[in-house]
C-alpha positions in Angstrom: 143.8 172.0 -111.2 145.0 175.7 -111.3 144.0 176.6 -107.8 146.7 178.8 -106.4 148.4 179.0 -109.9 148.5 182.3 -111.7 150.2 181.4 -115.0 150.0 178.7 -117.7 153.0 179.0 -120.1 152.7 177.2 -123.4 156.1 175.9 -124.3 157.9 173.6 -126.7 160.5 171.0 -125.7 163.3 173.1 -127.2 166.6 173.7 -125.7 166.1 177.4 -124.8 162.7 176.9 -123.2 163.6 173.8 -121.2 166.8 175.5 -119.9 164.8 178.6 -119.0 162.3 176.6 -117.1 164.8 174.4 -115.4 166.6 177.4 -113.9 163.5 179.1 -112.8 163.4 179.6 -108.9 161.2 177.1 -107.2 159.0 179.9 -105.8 158.1 180.9 -109.4 157.6 177.3 -110.5 155.1 176.9 -107.8 152.9 179.5 -109.3 152.6 178.0 -112.8 151.4 174.9 -114.6 153.2 174.6 -118.0 151.9 172.9 -121.1 154.9 171.5 -123.0 154.8 170.3 -126.6 156.8 167.1 -126.8 159.3 166.5 -129.6 162.3 164.1 -129.9 165.3 165.6 -128.1 168.0 166.5 -130.5 169.7 163.3 -131.7 168.7 161.1 -128.8 168.0 157.5 -129.7 164.9 157.2 -127.4 162.0 159.5 -126.7 162.8 158.9 -123.0 165.4 161.5 -123.2 162.9 164.2 -124.1 160.8 163.2 -121.0 163.9 163.3 -118.8 164.6 166.9 -120.0 161.0 168.1 -119.6 160.6 166.7 -116.2 163.9 167.8 -114.9 162.9 171.3 -116.0 159.4 171.2 -114.7 160.3 169.8 -111.3 157.8 168.2 -109.1 154.7 169.9 -110.4 152.1 168.8 -113.0 152.4 169.7 -116.6 150.2 169.3 -119.7 151.8 166.9 -122.2 151.1 168.2 -125.7 152.7 167.1 -129.0 154.7 169.2 -131.4 153.0 168.5 -134.7 155.7 170.3 -136.6 158.0 167.3 -135.8 155.5 164.6 -136.8 156.5 162.4 -139.7 154.1 159.9 -141.3 156.9 157.6 -142.2 159.9 158.3 -140.0 163.3 156.9 -140.7 163.5 153.5 -138.9 167.1 154.3 -138.1 165.9 157.1 -135.9 163.9 155.2 -133.2 163.0 158.3 -131.1 161.1 159.7 -134.1 159.4 156.4 -134.7 158.2 156.4 -131.1 157.1 160.0 -131.5 155.0 159.3 -134.6 153.1 156.6 -132.8 151.7 159.1 -130.3 149.7 160.7 -133.2 148.0 157.4 -134.1 144.2 157.8 -133.5 143.6 154.1 -133.1 142.0 153.3 -129.8 141.2 156.9 -129.2 144.9 157.8 -129.3 145.7 154.9 -126.9 149.5 155.3 -127.5 149.4 158.9 -126.4 147.4 158.2 -123.3 149.6 155.3 -122.3 152.6 157.6 -122.4 150.8 160.2 -120.3 149.7 157.6 -117.7 153.4 156.4 -117.5 154.6 159.6 -116.0 153.0 160.6 -112.6 153.1 164.4 -113.4 151.8 164.3 -116.9 148.3 165.6 -117.6 146.6 164.8 -120.9 145.9 167.4 -123.5 143.0 166.4 -125.6 144.0 165.2 -129.1 142.5 166.5 -132.4 139.8 168.7 -131.0 139.3 170.6 -134.2 138.9 167.6 -136.6 136.7 164.5 -137.1 139.1 162.0 -135.5 138.6 163.4 -132.0 136.7 160.3 -130.6 135.3 162.2 -127.6 134.0 159.2 -125.7 137.1 157.1 -126.1 139.5 159.9 -125.1 137.4 160.8 -122.1 137.5 157.2 -121.0 141.3 157.5 -121.0 141.1 160.7 -119.1 138.9 159.1 -116.4 141.2 156.2 -116.0 144.3 158.4 -115.6 142.4 160.7 -113.3 144.7 163.8 -113.3 142.4 166.2 -115.1 142.4 167.4 -118.6 143.6 170.3 -120.8 141.5 171.1 -123.9 143.6 173.4 -126.1 141.8 175.2 -128.9 142.3 178.0 -131.3 139.5 180.6 -131.0 139.2 180.7 -134.7 138.6 176.9 -135.0 137.2 175.6 -131.7 136.1 172.3 -133.3 134.0 170.1 -131.0 135.0 171.9 -127.8 131.3 172.4 -126.7 130.5 168.7 -127.2 133.6 167.7 -125.3 132.7 170.1 -122.4 129.1 168.8 -122.4 130.4 165.2 -122.1 133.0 166.2 -119.4 130.2 167.7 -117.4 127.9 164.6 -117.9 130.7 162.3 -116.8 131.6 164.5 -113.8 135.2 164.8 -114.8 136.9 167.3 -112.6 140.0 169.5 -113.1 139.3 170.4 -116.6 141.0 173.4 -118.1 140.0 174.9 -121.5 143.1 176.7 -123.0 142.4 179.4 -125.7 145.6 179.5 -127.6 145.4 182.7 -129.7 148.5 181.9 -131.6 151.4 184.1 -132.6 151.5 187.5 -134.1 151.6 191.2 -133.3 147.9 191.4 -133.9 146.7 188.9 -131.3 144.5 191.5 -129.6 142.0 190.8 -132.4 141.5 187.3 -130.9 139.8 188.8 -127.7 136.4 189.3 -129.6 136.5 185.7 -130.7 137.3 184.3 -127.2 134.6 186.1 -125.2 131.4 184.4 -126.7 133.1 181.0 -126.7 134.1 181.3 -123.1 130.6 182.4 -122.2 129.1 179.4 -123.9 131.5 177.0 -122.0 130.7 178.6 -118.7 127.0 178.2 -119.5 127.8 174.4 -119.5 129.5 174.7 -116.2 131.4 177.4 -114.3 133.7 174.7 -112.9 135.7 174.8 -116.2 138.9 176.8 -115.7 139.8 179.0 -118.6 143.3 180.0 -119.9 143.8 182.8 -122.5 147.2 182.7 -124.1 149.2 183.8 -127.1 152.5 185.3 -128.2 153.4 188.7 -129.7 157.1 188.3 -129.6 158.4 189.6 -133.0 160.4 187.8 -135.6 162.2 190.8 -137.1 164.3 193.5 -135.4 165.7 195.2 -138.4 165.8 199.0 -138.3 165.0 199.1 -134.5 168.5 200.3 -133.6 170.9 198.9 -131.0 168.6 199.4 -128.1 164.8 199.2 -128.1 161.7 198.2 -126.1 159.0 196.0 -127.5 155.4 196.1 -126.1 154.2 192.6 -124.9 150.5 192.3 -125.9 149.7 189.0 -124.2 148.7 190.6 -120.9 146.6 193.2 -122.7 144.8 190.4 -124.5 144.1 188.6 -121.3 142.8 191.8 -119.6 140.5 192.5 -122.5 138.9 189.1 -122.3 138.6 189.3 -118.4 137.0 192.7 -118.6 134.3 191.4 -120.9 133.4 188.5 -118.5 132.1 188.8 -115.0 132.2 185.2 -114.0 134.4 182.1 -114.2 138.0 181.4 -113.3 140.3 182.9 -115.9 144.1 182.4 -115.7 146.7 184.1 -117.7 148.9 182.3 -120.3 151.4 183.0 -123.0 154.1 181.3 -125.0 157.0 182.3 -122.7 158.2 185.0 -125.2 158.7 182.6 -128.0 157.7 182.1 -131.6 156.4 179.0 -133.5 159.0 176.4 -134.6 160.4 176.9 -138.1 162.9 175.1 -140.3 166.5 176.3 -140.0 167.3 179.1 -142.5 170.9 179.8 -143.3 171.5 183.4 -142.3 174.0 185.5 -140.5 173.2 185.8 -136.8 173.2 189.2 -135.3 173.8 188.9 -131.5 171.0 190.2 -129.3 170.3 190.1 -125.6 166.8 190.6 -124.3 165.4 191.2 -120.8 161.8 191.0 -119.7 159.5 193.4 -117.9 155.9 192.9 -116.9 154.5 194.4 -120.1 157.5 194.6 -122.4 160.9 193.3 -123.5 164.0 195.4 -123.7 166.5 194.4 -126.3 170.1 195.3 -127.0 171.3 194.5 -130.5 174.8 194.2 -132.0 176.0 197.0 -134.1 179.4 197.4 -135.8 180.4 193.8 -134.9 179.6 194.0 -131.2 180.0 190.6 -129.4 177.6 189.2 -126.7 180.0 190.5 -124.1 179.9 194.0 -125.6 176.1 194.0 -125.6 175.9 192.7 -122.0 178.1 195.6 -120.9 175.5 197.9 -122.5 172.7 196.1 -120.9 173.9 196.3 -117.3 174.8 200.0 -117.8 171.3 200.8 -119.0 169.1 202.9 -116.6 166.4 200.2 -116.8 168.7 197.3 -115.8 167.5 195.8 -112.5 170.1 193.3 -111.4 168.4 192.6 -108.1 166.0 189.8 -109.0 168.6 187.2 -108.0 167.7 184.7 -110.7 169.6 182.8 -113.4 168.8 185.1 -116.4 170.3 188.0 -114.6 173.3 186.0 -113.5 174.0 184.9 -117.1 174.0 188.4 -118.4 176.4 189.6 -115.6 178.6 186.5 -116.3 178.7 187.5 -119.9 180.2 190.8 -119.0 183.0 189.0 -117.1 183.5 186.5 -119.8 184.5 182.9 -119.3 182.4 179.7 -119.5 179.3 180.9 -117.8 178.5 183.4 -120.6 176.0 183.9 -123.4 177.7 182.8 -126.6 174.8 181.7 -128.9 171.3 182.7 -129.9 169.9 179.6 -128.0 171.5 180.7 -124.7 170.4 184.3 -125.3 166.8 183.1 -125.9 167.0 180.9 -122.7 168.0 184.0 -120.7 165.0 186.0 -122.1 162.5 183.2 -121.5 163.8 182.6 -117.9 163.3 186.3 -117.1 160.0 186.4 -118.8 158.6 183.3 -117.0 159.7 184.8 -113.7 158.1 188.2 -114.4 154.7 186.6 -115.5 154.6 184.0 -112.7 154.9 186.8 -110.2 152.6 189.3 -111.9 150.0 189.0 -109.2 152.7 188.6 -106.5 155.2 191.5 -107.0 156.9 190.7 -103.7 158.0 187.3 -105.1 160.1 188.9 -107.9 163.2 189.3 -105.8 164.7 185.9 -104.9 167.0 185.8 -101.8 167.2 182.1 -100.8 168.1 180.0 -103.9 171.6 179.5 -105.2 172.3 180.9 -108.6 175.3 180.1 -110.8 177.7 178.0 -108.8 175.3 175.0 -108.7 174.9 174.8 -112.5 
């Protein structure tokens, strides 16, 4: 499934991530296969709106359809039909028949195996759905709680199911490098079953606090280091890099004063400019493009938005969600082209006027 693809971002169907993905150059989209955690889209009455947004953002390529468990409600309000539809996708009846029917209904959707880590996994039933749909399979696991991943891989091999990708999601935190030691023996055992399994190693180290860092700072991105540590320990198999697109886990809204911040992405770090003394996004953007490490030559949407913020007007960063979309867009582009540096500069795609 991942032949020719060098990047598997693990995303949520949130405003910033979907906008960032939508505005990614097609040359970069062709190098990645995202896995997107579905959730009802804002206040839409139907779950169809969430699919429309995701598939407009992904484009013509395949994507893994995962579910955002943080939005699951056992008894959703019947006056909110999108949430009722969403809750049904978690129903284990018929080996998660509702979920697989929704996957099958979209030609670019690839199933992500449900409930790998608990007793309701129903391996045979789920794999029968996978065989019927015939688009491959993502098996997403936590290295600390792999559940029945080996039983699943054994059965995948026995059934001759092709295009199966095992995703090691190392979670979120500044200490994700500790997960490398857990990943290696698990991957070795999966490759002992079959070296046809493609392996993704992913996680997120983007911080949740910027207090005390000043008005300009650089943050080390540890996801690529994690991947390299795992790859160095293995001398076989197909390993593909993944991360969370420079995002953090969903949380409930907390009333707090927003301090404007603009981030840009480099291959192994993020550079941030943070408001001090009441600076606006426009003030911060001026500092960003005057910085010695500002590039400005990539020709992509994220750069355009920062430059437009300097100029002011409608096409400018005015909220945390848009600032996050800019960072994620730049990050996805950097990571998609990590093994293709010549693809970083985009010359032939319109930016800005077509939005």
